[in-house]
C-alpha positions in Angstrom: -8.5 3.9 -13.5 -5.2 5.0 -15.0 -2.7 6.0 -12.3 0.5 7.7 -13.3 3.6 5.5 -12.9 5.2 7.9 -10.5 2.2 7.7 -8.1 2.0 4.0 -8.5 5.6 3.6 -7.5 5.3 6.0 -4.6 2.3 4.1 -3.2 3.9 0.7 -3.8 7.2 1.7 -2.1 5.4 3.2 0.9 3.2 0.1 1.2 6.2 -2.3 1.0 8.3 -0.2 3.5 5.6 -0.2 6.2 3.6 -3.3 5.2 0.4 -1.4 6.0 -1.4 1.7 4.8 -4.4 3.6 6.0 -6.6 6.3 4.3 -9.8 8.1 5.1 -12.8 7.3 2.9 -12.6 10.6 1.0 -12.0 10.3 -2.7 -12.2 14.0 -3.1 -9.3 14.6 -0.8 -6.6 16.2 -3.0 -3.6 14.5 -1.3 -2.9 11.6 1.1 -1.6 12.6 4.5 1.7 10.7 4.3 2.3 10.2 0.5 2.2 12.9 -2.1 -0.5 11.3 -4.2 -4.2 11.9 -4.6 -6.3 9.9 -2.2 -8.4 8.5 -5.1 -5.3 6.9 -6.7 -4.3 5.3 -3.4 -7.8 3.9 -2.8 -8.1 2.5 -6.4 -4.6 0.9 -6.3 -5.3 -0.7 -3.0 -8.7 -1.9 -4.2 -6.9 -3.6 -7.1 -4.4 -5.3 -4.8 -7.2 -6.5 -2.5 -9.1 -8.0 -5.4 -6.0 -9.9 -6.5 -5.4 -11.2 -3.0 -2.2 -9.2 -2.4 -3.6 -7.2 0.5 -6.3 -7.4 3.1 -8.7 -4.6 3.8 -10.4 -3.5 7.0 -12.9 -0.5 7.2 -13.7 1.2 10.5 -15.0 4.7 11.4 -14.7 5.9 7.8 -11.0 4.8 7.5 -9.6 2.1 5.3 -6.7 -0.1 6.6 -4.8 -2.2 4.3 -2.3 -5.0 5.2 0.0 -6.8 2.8 -0.3 -10.6 2.5 2.7 -12.9 1.8 1.6 -13.1 -1.8 1.6 -9.2 -1.9 5.0 -9.0 -0.4 6.4 -11.3 -3.2 4.5 -9.4 -5.9 5.8 -5.9 -4.7 9.3 -7.3 -4.3 9.3 -8.4 -7.9 7.5 -5.3 -9.2 9.9 -3.0 -7.4 13.0 -5.2 -8.1 14.0 -5.5 -4.4 16.3 -8.3 -3.2 15.0 -11.2 -1.2 16.4 -10.0 2.1 14.4 -6.8 2.0 11.2 -7.1 4.1 8.4 -4.8 5.3 8.8 -3.2 8.7 5.9 -5.3 10.0 8.0 -8.4 9.5 11.2 -7.1 11.1 11.9 -8.1 14.7 12.4 -5.3 17.0 15.4 -5.1 19.2 14.6 -4.7 22.9 
C-alpha cells in the first residue's frame, strides 16, 4: 500500500518516541486516536515493520500492540536521521 510520506514520518516519529504503539483492529476507522493518520496506514506500516523484524506484534481483545526491536530502533534512527544518543522512552531510565 502506498502511504503518503507525511503519514509515514508521523507514524515513525511516534513509534520511535514511545517505542510502542497500539491500535484497534478497525481498518475503516478514519483516524488513529493519538496520531493524525488513518488507522489503515498505521496498521499496514506496522505490518511491514513486523515482517522485516523491526517490531514485534501482540494481538489481544481486538487491539494490536507493537514493540520496537533493537534492529527497529537502529532502522528508525537511520531513517529519521536521529543521533546515536536519542533513544525511545521505553529504554530511558526513570528517575525516582
